[in-house]
N, C-alpha and C positions, 0 to 999 in steps of 0.2 A: 366448318369451312375448310376448304382444301385448296392449296396452290400446287401447281405441277407444270411440267414441261411437255409440250407436244413435240416429240422428237422429229416428226415428219416435217413440221413447218418451223421448228424452233420458236414456237410461241409460248408466252407465259399465260397460263390459264388459271381461272379462279372458279370454284364451285361453291354455290350456296345451296345446301340441302334443304328441301322443303318438308321432309319427314325424317323420322328417327333412323330409318335404314338407308336414307339417301337414295331411295328408288325413284324419287321425284326430285329434280334439281334444276337449277339455272346455271348454265356454264357461260362464262364471259372470257373473251380474249382480252387480257390486260395490256399486253404489248406484243407486236408481231413483226418487229424488225428482224432481218436475217441474223442468224447466229447470235441470239441475244440472251438466252435464258438457261441457266443451270443452277442446281443447288438452292432451291427455294426454301423459305421458311415463312410461316404465317402466324399471326396473333390477332386477337380481337380486342378492340378498344371499348371503353365504356359507352361509346355512342352506338355500339353494335356493328361498326364498320371495320373491315379488315385492314391490317398492316402487313406488308409483304417485303421481305428482303430476298435478293437474288443476285446471281452472278451473270454479268453481261460478257459472254465469251467472245463477242465480236470486238469489244473495246478493252476487255480484261478489267472491267470495273465492278465495284459493288454498288448496287442500286437499291432504292427504297421506294415503296408505293404506299401512300395513304389513300385508301378508298374513301370517297365522299358520299357513297350511297351503298345500299345493302348488297347489290350485285357487282359492285366495283366497275360499273359502266362509266362512272365519272371518278376521276382520281387525280392525285398530284404525284409526279415521279421526280425523285431527287437522286443525283449521283452522290453517294456517300464518300467513296474513296476511289481515286483514279491514279494513284501513285505507283505505277507498275502493274504487275499481274496480281490483282487483289480481288477478294470477294468470294472465293470458293468456300464451300462447307459452312455457310453462315447459319447461325442460330439466333432467333429473334424472340425477345420478351419485352413486355411493357411494364414500366414502373411509373406510377402516377400518370398513366396514359402517355408517357413519353418512351420512345423506343430505346432499347439497349440491344446491340448487335455484336456478336463475336464471330470471327471469320479468320480465314487463312490468308496470309500475305505470301504468295508464291515466289515473288522476286527476292524476298529477304528470308524466307523460312520462318516467319514470325506468327505468333498468335496475337491477333489484334482485337481491340474492344472499343466500341463507340457508345458514348453517352449523348443521346440527343437532347438538345436544350429547347426545342420547339416542336410543334406537331408534325411538320414536314421534314424535320431533321436537317434543315438548311443551316442551322447553327448547332455545333456539336463539339465534343471533345474526343480525341482519338488517342488511345494509349496502347502500349505494347506490354501486356502482362508477362509474356514469356518469349524471348527472342532467339531461342536455341533450336532451330530446325524442327519446329513443332507447329501444331495448330490445325491439323486436318481432322475431319469428322467431329466437329465441335457440338457441344450441347450446353445450353445456358439455363440456369434456374436461380432463384433468389431465396435467401434465408429470411428469417424474421428480422434481421438487422438491416434488410434492404441492400445487402451487398451480394455481388454475384458469386455463384458457384459454377465452375466451368470444368467439363470433362473434355479431353481431346487426345489425339494420337501424337506421340513423340516419334517422328520418323527416324531420327538419328539412332535411337536406342530400341526402336520397335516396342515401345511401352505405352500403356494407357496411363494418362496423367489426370490429376484432379487439382484444381486451383481454387482457393477461397480468397476472394478480393477483400482487402482490409479497408477499402474505401471505394467511393464511386468518384471517378470512372476507372477504378482498378489500375491505377498507376503503379508501376514497379519502382518509382523513385525512392520510396521509403519502405522497403520490405520489412515485415515484422520478423524479427529474429529472436527466438526464445532459446535460452541457454540452460543446460542441465548438468548436474554432477551427481553421480551415483555413489552410494556408500553402503557398507554392511556393518550394523552394530555388533559389538563384541558380546553384548548381553541383552537379554529381553527386558525392556523397561519402557516407560512412557517418554515420548519426545516432547520437550517443553519449548525449546527455542533453538535458533541457529544463528551463528555469526558468519557473515560473508565479507570477503576482502574486496572492497569496491572503491572506485573513484567515479567522478562524473565529468562529462564534457558539456558545457552550456548549462541549461536549466531544464533537465528532463522531467517528465511527469512521474508521479508515483507509479510503482510497479507492484506486482503481486508475487510473493514467494509461495510456491505450492510444494507440499510434501506428497509424493505420488508413488504408488506401487510400481514395481517393475513388470514389464510385459515383453518377454522375448529379448531381453538385453537392452531395452530402451524404455523410456517413461511410458506408462500406460495412460489410461484415462480415469483411473480410480484415484480421486483426490482424498487423501487422509486428513489433511489440515492445510490451512492457508495462513498467511501473515502479510500485513501491509509493509512494503518496503518504501519507507518515507524518503523520497529523493532529497528533500531539504536537509536530511541528516547525513548526507554523503558529501564529503569534501572533494576538492579538485585534485588532491593527492590520495594515494591508496591508504585506506584505514579500515578497521573492523567495524561493521555495523551489525547490531543485534536486532533480529526480527523474531518477535514472539508469535507462537502459533495460536490460532483461534481456538483450537481444541488440543488435547494432549493424548494422541493415539498411542497405543502400545505397539512397539516395533519388536519383531522377533530377531533373536540373535542369528547372525550369519545369513540373513536374508537381505536381498538387494532392494534398496529404496532410492528415490531420486529427489533432489532439491532442484526445482525448476523456477527460473525467473521468467515471468510472463510480463513483457514490457511493451509499451506503445511504440510504433515506428516513428522515428524522427532522426534524419541524418545529421542535424545540427545539435541536437540535445539528446544525450544518451548516457547510459551507465556502462561502466567497464568492470568486468569481474576478473580480478587478478588470478593468475594461475601458475602452474609449474609445467614448463614444456617438456621436462624430463619424464613425465608420466610415471612418477615413482610411487604413487599411492596404489597399492596392490589390491585394495578392496573396492575399487571403483574407477570411474573415468568420466571425462567430460564429453558432452554432445551438444549439437545445436539443431534448430529446426525453424522454418519460417513461421510455424504455428504449432504449439505443443498439442492442441486439441485434435489436430489432424495427424500429426506424427511426421513421417519422412525424416527421421533423425539421421544426422551424419556425424562422424567422429571428429572431435577436435584434436585428437592425438596429444592431449594434455590433461592435467588435473587442475580443477579450479579450487582455490583456497576456501576452506569452510571449516566450521566447528558445529557439531550438533550436541546439544545438552539434553541429557536423559535422566529420568528419575527425579531426585530432589524430594523435599518434604512436602506432604500435602498441605495446601494453604489452610490456615485455621484461624478462628477467632475464639479466644479463650479468656474467661474471667474478665469480661468487659461489658459495658453498657453502650448501646448505639441508639441514638434518638430516631434515626431514619430506618431504612431497610438494610439488610445484611446478607451476604452470600459468601460461602466458603465450603471447602470439602468437609471440614470438621468444625462443629460449633459446640463449645462446652462451657457451662456456667455463664450464660449470657442473658442479658435483658435487651430486647430489640423492640423499638417502638413501632416499626412498620412490618413489612413482610420479611420472611427469611427463606433461603434456599440452601440446602446442604445435603451431602450424602448421609452424614450422621449428625443428629441433634441430640445432645445429652444435657439435661439439667438446664433448662432455659424457660424464660417467660417471654412470649412473643405476642405483641399487640395485634398484628395482622395475621395473614395466612402463611402456611408453611408447605413447602414441597421438599420431600426427603425420602431416602430409602429407609432409614431407621430413626425413630423418635423415642425418647425415653425420659422419664422424670421431668415432664414439661407441662406448661400451661399455655394454651394457644387460644387467642381471642377470636380468630377468624376460622377459615376452612383449613383442612389438613389433607394432603395427599401423601401416602406412605405405603411401605410394604410390611414393616414390622413396627409394632407399638407396644411400649411397656410403661405403665403408670403415667399416662398423660391425660389431661383434661382438655377437651376441644369444644370451643363454643359454637363453631359452625358446622358445615357439612364435611363428612369424612369420606375419602375416596381411597379404596385399596382393592387390588394391587395398582401400582402406578409405575411410570418410568421415572426414575430419580433424575434430578437435574444434572446437567453437565457441570463440571467444575468451572468456576469463573476463569476466563482466559487471562493469561498474564498480560498486564497492561504495559504498554510502551511508556518509558519515561518521557516527560515533556521537554526535557533539555537534551539536546543532541550533542554529539561529539563536535560537529561543525560549529555549534554555538560556543562550546567550551573553548575550542581553538581560537575563535574570534575574540573571546574575552581575554584569553592569554595574550593575544597580539595587542589588544587595547592596553592592557597593563604594561607590557614590555615597551610599548611606544612612549610611555612616560618616564622610562629609565628604570634601572635596577639598583636595589640596595643589597649589598652583600653583608649579611649579619642579621641579628635579631632586631625587632622593633618593639617599642613600648617600654616596659619596666626594665631598666638596665640595657636599653638598646644601643646600637652603634651610633656614632656621631651623625646628626641629621635625622635620626629616627628614635631618639630617646625622649620619653615622656616622663617628667618628674611626677612625684606624688601630688595628686589633686590638679595635675596639669592637663593641657589640651594640645593636640597636634592635628593639623589639617594635612591630609596626604591623599595623593592619587591624581591620575592613574600611576600605578607603580607595581613593579615586581619585586618581591622580597625573597631573597635567597636565605631563608632563615625562618624563625618563628615569630608570631605576634603574641606578646604577653602583656596583658593589662591586669595588674594585681593590687593597685593601691589608689582607687578612686580616680583613675585616669580616663581621659576621653579621647577617642580617635574620631575625627570628623572626616568623612570620606568625600573627597572631591572628584574622584574618578575610580574606575575599577581597580581593585587591589587583589593581586595574586600572590599567595604565600606558598613557598615550596615545603615548608615545615608544618607545624601544628599551630592552633589558635587556643589560647587559654585566657578566659575572662573571669575575673574574681573581684570580691570586695568592693562592690558598688561601682565598678568601672563601666564604661559605656562606649558603644559604637553608634554613630548617627550619620545620616547623610547631610551633606552641605545644602543650605537653602537653595542653591542654584539648580538643584535637581527639579525644583517645582513639583509638578504632579507626577513626575517620572520616578522610577525605582532604580536602585543601584545594588552593587554586588561586592562582597568580600568572599574569597574562596581559597581553599588550601588543598594541597596534595595530602596533608596529614589530617589528624583528628581535630575535633573541636570540643572544648570542655567549658561549660558555663556554670558558674556557681555564685552564691552569696550576693544576690541582688544586682547582678549584671543588668544593664539597661540597653535597649536597642530602639531605634526609631528611624523613620524616613526623614524627609525634608521638613516635615511639619505641615505639609499640605495634604488634603484628602487624596487618596489614591497613590501616595508615595510609600514604598516599602523598602526595607533593607533585606537582602537575601544573604544568608550565611550558608555556604555550600562546602561540604567535604567530599573529596574524591576518593577518600580512603575506604578500604573494605572492612576495616575494624581495627582492633588493637589498642583502643583507648580505654577510658574508664568503663567498667562493666562490659568490655568487649565492643563498645559502640564506636561508630564513626563520629557520632555527635552525642554528647552526654549533657542533659539539661537538669539542673538542680533548682532553677527558679523560673517564675512566670515569664513569658515572652510574648507580648502582643506587638503587632505591627512589624513582625519579622517573619521571613520565610526561611525554614530550615530544609535543606536538601541534601540527601545522602543516597544517591542511586546505587552505590555499590555496597552499602553497609547498613548497620543498625542504628536507629535513633532510640535512646533510652530516656524516658521521662520519669523522674523520681516523684516521691509522695507529694500530692497536692499541687503539682505543676500544671499550669494551664498554658497551652500554645494555640496560636490561631492558624498555623499551617505547618504540616509536616509532609514531606515526600521522601520515602526511603525504601530500600529493599525489604526491611523489616522494622517493626516498631514494638517496643516493650513499654507498657505503662505500669508504674507502681500504684499503690492504693490511692484512690481519689484523683489520679492524674486525669486531665481532660484535654481533648482536642476540640476546639470550637472553630470550625472553618469560617473565615471571613469572606462573604460573597464578593467583596470588592477585589479580591485577588484574581477573579476571573478576567479582569480588565487591566491587570498590572502591565505597565509599559516600561521596559528596561532601557537605561541609557548608560553610555560610558562615562557620563559626567557632564554637568552644566548643559550647554547647548549642543552637545555632540549628537550624532545620529542615534536613533533608538529602534527597538524592535520589541515585539510582543511574544511572550511565552504562552503557547496555547494549552488549553485543557487543564487548568488548575481546578480540581474538584475532589470531593470526598468520594472514595471508592472503598467499599468493604467487600 
């Protein structure tokens, strides 16, 4: 089908070809008013009838024709835009049989876009994707996301431009802005995670952090790794957020790479990446783009605050039994009830199947995929050579800095005690031998020491700036007012539990006590948390350090940077923890910590 202008009569004409070469055709005059037709575009609907956009140069309007038969002898004509000299250089496409038209606004020098809401386009949305002396010689197409792609001429700069719409009708009110910071590693090693200095305005959606290779001094399109930037973990004031990479690519020394935040457009809810306007980082710089995948990067003339962590110890599981499946870079002297994935498996009994680069001194009940095998018995099918599995991605901790800050505020709202609490504590926070104290919410500028069969009943969140030491049959339990909710005692320092210390929730099903250390280590056996006795009904959390379980200790939940188990120590995860609801105490507001689960 062809639409065109008869220059002699200024008529809008339409051709329906009757054969492949169009040597036989039906020609119809669609409109013949004087000085009416320029810059036509045609598209075909699912009904087999044409749609035409064109410029009425007598009235300086953009018009639209919906043909109602094959030859367009019958049709409906609608004026789409009459606000000035508009409608030149139109391009027309159909989306779900409804027209989309891009065109030039000559009065304002704008690129315009129309989203038709009905068949004749008498109802429509009009937007201005680019208002900067642009919009001639347009061409419109649609991607698999059903958003427009537009090429056009920038008159002011004599440039060809390309625009990808981030929504329909291609409104510019919330442009997508992606931000990037380059860096050069000082040594060759694997990239594990990155810290970004962020704050948020409103309630933005989650974003994606991409680690990208350089291309000509800007981010390219080769993505080396990604990570989830959890917006709920970002506070309203600047703070560091850790983003773990999904894979751990090797970065070369003195080679430029980019950290790119790919965020959704929203003028009311967004992330802010803090930076240094002095541009003092000599091995990189900051840039921005409307869309990282297209490019068109411009300089920020500033550095964005970041830290990239490289190297580290290969994750490993050693001298341990796992009832389910297990995955690590290195597995040594293990018993696994389910499947196993590793780069190296040495001295293990695996109930299920195995995927690895190297296996040795092992018994495998299921199938095995490997490159090197030494002294292994395999019950199922063997596949070699193979591609060894990637290392397990570093898992994000379920408790965010924003949550920790909120807990600190809850505790401080109940007042501050200056000095130690418990055994030999200051006035108002002293617990005699065999005695009980109900406390919380409260901040303690000191230590919590329970050493002589003493009991602390937690009635609200307790934050301790020092350490926690529980010994000789002492106990921490939640007040019954917590009901089915869970509560928290946490410290900046280490936690040490020994000699039959007892812990419990409120007494109702689904209520748990959480003991959390923010320390990186320095306690007994170098641990942030050191456990000498069984602990059921309690959650132990040490995101920055080691949890050490001594001989024959059984715990129902541990989350830590690292875990060491002595002989016969056991972790038996309680499935009820997946639904634990945490409260500041009593009838106060509550929230849920997501993603408590066992991960090897």
